[in-house]
N, C-alpha and C positions, 0 to 999 in steps of 0.2 A: 635017886637020880643025882648025878654029880653036877653041881651047879657051876663049878669052875674047872675048866680042863684046857689042855693044850692039844692042838692038832697041827699036823704038817699039811700044808696045801701048796702044791707047786714049788716045793723047796723052801717055803717060808714057814716059820713057826708062828702060829696065831693062837692067842689066848681067847677062849670062848667063855663069856660070862652070861649064864642063862638065868635071868630073873623071871622068865615066863610063868605067869599065873601066881606069882607070889603076892602076899599081902605086905603092907608097909613094914611091919616088924621083921618079917623074914627078909625083905629086901635089904634092910639095914644090916642085918647079920651077914649076908652074903657080900655086901659092899665092903664091910670091914675086913673080911677075909681076902677079898680081891685087892684092897689097898695094901695089905701086908705083903702079899705075893708080888705085886707090881713093884713095890719099893725095893725088892731084892734084885731087880733086873738092871742092866746097864741103861744109862740115860739115852733117851731118844731111840729106843730099840724095840719097844713093844707094839705089836699090832693086835688090836682087840676087835672082837665082834661081841656086841652087847645085845642080847635078845630081851625085849621088854613086852612081848605080846601077852596081853591079859594081866599085866602087873597092876596092882592096886596101890595107889599112893595115898599118903595122909598129908596133913597140913605141913609137917616138918620135912617131908621128903625132898623138897627143892633145896633145903639147907644141907641135907645129907649129900645130895648130888653135887652141890657146889664144893663141899669139903672134899669129897671123893675126887672130883675133877682137879681141884687145886693141888692136892697132894700127888696125884698121878701125872699131871701134865709134864713134868720134866722127863718122865720115863716113857711116855707114849709117843710113838712115831706117827701113828694114824689109828683112827677109831671109826668103826662102822656100827650104827645102831639099827636094829631090825625090829619091825613090828609096832611102830608107835601109833597110838590112838590120837584122836583130836586133842584130848586133854594133855596127853604126854607131849605133843608137839608144842603146846603153849608153855609147858614147863621147860622143854628143850630150848625154846627161844630165850627164856630168862637165864638159863645156865650156860648158854653157848659161849659167852665170853670167857668162861673158866675152863673150857674144854681144850683139848689138843688143837693145834692149828689145822690139822687135816682131820676133819670129821665129816661123815656123810650119813644120810639115812637111806634105808632100803626096805623093800617089802619082803625080801627073802634072804636067807643065809647064803645060798649060792651066789647071788648078785653081790652081796657084801664081800664074800671071799674073793671074787673076781676083781673087785675094786682094790681091796687091800693088797693083793700081791703085786699090783702096779705101783704102789707107793714106795 
């Protein structure tokens, strides 16, 4: 399964980051690949959908997310997060200050895509 891919939706390019079902070590590897890709894009141009359904985090995951968000912030125009559990929402609250200015959470990818194309 391709964890990082680009799709076209209503004339907009959207980067899909699929962390669904990954363990903490796998999450970190995909996050590092995503950071490298996003850093090649123009500033304030990237629209992302991040799928976290069933992702398992470890103690250090919040730090990885903070580093990821800080590095990507200049490049991300808007970000949608899909499928957060109650624990993930707690982590999201602690890392929210590091994320792009426009970020929203959704229960489904179609809802996230609909929001992103309006940004």
